[in-house]
Rosetta silent file (secondary structure, phi, psi, omega in degrees, C-alpha in Angstrom):
SEQUENCE: MPTILAATAASWGVVMALSPILQIRSMRLHRSSHAVSIGYLCVLLTGFLLWLAYGVSIHNPALVVANSISIIVSCATIGVALHYRGQPGTAGT
SCORE:     score description
SCORE:     0.000 S_00000001
   1 L     0.000  -42.440 -179.768   18.668  -11.295  -13.786 S_00000001
   2 H   -60.195  -35.706 -179.432   16.605   -9.559  -11.000 S_00000001
   3 H   -60.064  -49.061  176.979   19.596   -7.274  -10.291 S_00000001
   4 H   -60.183  -48.193  178.792   19.735   -6.131  -13.896 S_00000001
   5 H   -59.041  -41.087  179.935   16.063   -5.543  -14.059 S_00000001
   6 H   -62.607  -43.037  179.143   16.168   -3.596  -10.838 S_00000001
   7 H   -66.951  -36.780  174.682   18.995   -1.397  -12.082 S_00000001
   8 H   -63.865  -49.642  179.008   17.171   -0.886  -15.438 S_00000001
   9 H   -61.531  -41.612 -179.404   13.949    0.014  -13.767 S_00000001
  10 H   -69.453  -44.966 -178.902   15.573    2.425  -11.378 S_00000001
  11 H   -56.338  -49.474 -177.571   17.537    4.108  -14.220 S_00000001
  12 H   -61.445  -33.495  177.388   14.350    4.418  -16.341 S_00000001
  13 H   -59.805  -38.737  179.277   12.551    5.871  -13.290 S_00000001
  14 H   -71.426  -39.441  171.963   15.126    8.623  -13.344 S_00000001
  15 H   -54.664  -49.522  177.242   14.625    9.130  -17.110 S_00000001
  16 H   -58.740  -40.371  177.373   10.855    9.395  -16.526 S_00000001
  17 H   -54.938  -40.211 -178.140   11.506   11.806  -13.729 S_00000001
  18 H   -87.764  -16.695 -174.561   13.357   14.146  -16.014 S_00000001
  19 L   -55.210  -32.038  176.265   11.031   13.790  -19.051 S_00000001
  20 H   -61.951   -6.256  175.992    8.820   16.817  -18.092 S_00000001
  21 H   -66.701  -29.533  175.832   11.770   18.948  -18.907 S_00000001
  22 H   -61.707  -46.691  175.635   10.687   18.357  -22.532 S_00000001
  23 H   -61.579  -46.616  178.612    7.365   20.056  -21.658 S_00000001
  24 H   -57.344  -44.733  178.242    9.209   23.040  -20.066 S_00000001
  25 H   -53.189  -44.276 -174.384   11.293   23.249  -23.228 S_00000001
  26 H   -70.103  -43.122 -179.478    8.124   23.344  -25.308 S_00000001
  27 H   -65.067  -40.400 -178.624    6.380   26.043  -23.084 S_00000001
  28 H   -71.583  -32.416  179.353    9.492   28.190  -23.221 S_00000001
  29 H   -68.033  -44.293 -178.917    9.784   27.841  -27.014 S_00000001
  30 H   -93.229   -3.175  179.162    6.195   28.698  -27.590 S_00000001
  31 L    51.305   38.761 -176.838    5.990   31.242  -24.752 S_00000001
  32 L  -151.571  150.576  171.258    2.739   29.625  -23.891 S_00000001
  33 L  -127.634   28.685 -179.104    1.333   26.911  -21.426 S_00000001
  34 L   -64.541  -24.209 -178.466   -2.146   26.782  -22.946 S_00000001
  35 L  -103.141   24.840  177.473   -1.978   23.071  -23.857 S_00000001
  36 L  -110.092  133.033  177.156   -0.620   22.045  -20.357 S_00000001
  37 L   -93.195  109.170 -179.481   -3.088   20.871  -17.704 S_00000001
  38 H   -68.623  -38.201  173.091   -1.943   22.166  -14.413 S_00000001
  39 H   -57.712  -41.508  173.445   -4.446   20.026  -12.602 S_00000001
  40 H   -58.084  -45.089  176.207   -2.920   16.956  -14.197 S_00000001
  41 H   -60.548  -38.535 -178.674    0.457   17.996  -13.072 S_00000001
  42 H   -64.883  -44.084  175.912   -0.834   18.583   -9.519 S_00000001
  43 H   -58.114  -45.871 -178.163   -2.232   14.959   -9.517 S_00000001
  44 H   -61.473  -46.489 -176.822    1.144   13.602  -10.614 S_00000001
  45 H   -55.014  -46.752  176.939    2.877   15.667   -8.045 S_00000001
  46 H   -59.198  -37.818  170.016    0.713   14.226   -5.329 S_00000001
  47 H   -65.775  -44.884  176.671    1.460   10.780   -6.480 S_00000001
  48 H   -63.239  -31.943  167.700    5.151   11.394   -6.485 S_00000001
  49 H   -61.544  -45.617  177.097    4.925   12.649   -2.880 S_00000001
  50 H   -57.643  -50.627 -178.541    3.086    9.565   -1.891 S_00000001
  51 H   -61.617  -34.630  178.190    5.596    7.275   -3.604 S_00000001
  52 H   -64.512  -48.223  176.152    8.434    9.222   -2.006 S_00000001
  53 H   -57.639  -44.896  178.399    6.906    8.761    1.399 S_00000001
  54 H   -63.295  -41.916  178.891    6.461    5.012    0.726 S_00000001
  55 H   -63.865  -37.514  179.074   10.082    4.702   -0.448 S_00000001
  56 H   -66.772  -45.364 -178.557   11.403    6.463    2.577 S_00000001
  57 H   -61.826  -27.018  178.454    9.262    4.299    4.822 S_00000001
  58 H  -101.041    0.375  178.596   10.636    1.088    3.251 S_00000001
  59 L    60.129   49.028 -178.175   14.203    2.457    2.919 S_00000001
  60 L  -105.404  100.784 -179.322   14.150    1.956   -0.909 S_00000001
  61 H   -62.229  -27.911  179.700   16.641    4.191   -2.545 S_00000001
  62 H   -64.143  -45.755 -178.475   15.422    3.583   -6.105 S_00000001
  63 H   -70.774  -36.364 -176.985   11.898    4.939   -5.134 S_00000001
  64 H   -67.837  -50.508  176.817   13.397    7.828   -3.114 S_00000001
  65 H   -57.656  -53.206 -165.957   15.696    9.022   -5.829 S_00000001
  66 H   -72.154  -40.033 -179.803   13.375    8.771   -8.800 S_00000001
  67 H   -72.741  -35.080  177.246   10.483   10.356   -6.903 S_00000001
  68 H   -60.149  -42.668  179.232   12.614   13.151   -5.412 S_00000001
  69 H   -66.724  -44.829  179.515   13.677   14.063   -8.922 S_00000001
  70 H   -57.774  -37.196  178.556   10.077   13.820  -10.143 S_00000001
  71 H   -69.266  -37.839  175.735    9.012   16.200   -7.441 S_00000001
  72 H   -62.431  -50.812 -177.365   11.624   18.750   -8.354 S_00000001
  73 H   -68.527  -38.103  177.181   10.916   18.684  -11.992 S_00000001
  74 H   -63.096  -36.450  175.130    7.154   18.628  -11.514 S_00000001
  75 H   -63.036  -42.624 -178.244    7.415   21.695   -9.352 S_00000001
  76 H   -66.801  -43.931 -173.850    9.565   23.475  -12.041 S_00000001
  77 H   -66.171  -44.390  177.137    7.060   22.440  -14.724 S_00000001
  78 H   -64.655  -30.811 -179.378    4.128   23.786  -12.726 S_00000001
  79 H   -70.226  -49.899  177.531    6.104   26.898  -12.022 S_00000001
  80 H   -64.739  -42.632  177.606    6.796   27.559  -15.709 S_00000001
  81 H   -55.839  -45.634 -176.328    3.240   26.737  -16.744 S_00000001
  82 H   -64.621  -41.272 -177.601    1.940   29.340  -14.076 S_00000001
  83 H   -61.823  -43.810  174.062    4.469   31.787  -15.268 S_00000001
  84 H   -65.959  -27.915  178.580    3.241   31.650  -18.811 S_00000001
  85 H   -71.192  -27.140 -170.941   -0.439   31.833  -17.696 S_00000001
  86 L   -92.934   -1.139 -175.328    0.468   35.221  -16.044 S_00000001
  87 L   -69.852  137.205  170.081    2.184   36.670  -19.199 S_00000001
  88 L   -67.123  145.032  177.785    0.365   39.642  -20.763 S_00000001
  89 L    79.622   12.411  176.085   -1.162   38.804  -23.995 S_00000001
  90 L  -119.484   40.085  179.153   -1.557   35.128  -23.136 S_00000001
  91 L   -55.770  139.216  175.693   -5.233   35.422  -22.004 S_00000001
  92 L    80.765    6.572  175.286   -6.945   32.121  -21.891 S_00000001
  93 L   -95.059    0.000    0.000   -3.810   30.175  -21.625 S_00000001
């Protein structure tokens, strides 16, 4: 049973890591990032970096994989949000 739980948790960690892609999709669709908190995303990114470092230190592939994906997707989400903040005609976003 613990092996099934570990596999399920690791798989769900990857799904969670990819979930900000939904936010990227929404920003691109609306051509705006006004509803997105970049500060919040930066706090999450810091947490993912810390969990990655921990995962590396204990040689835990589940933590390393999920948090590596989270870091990549978080950076992309922040990049898209900043891109739409710099668009002409999107003042205050």
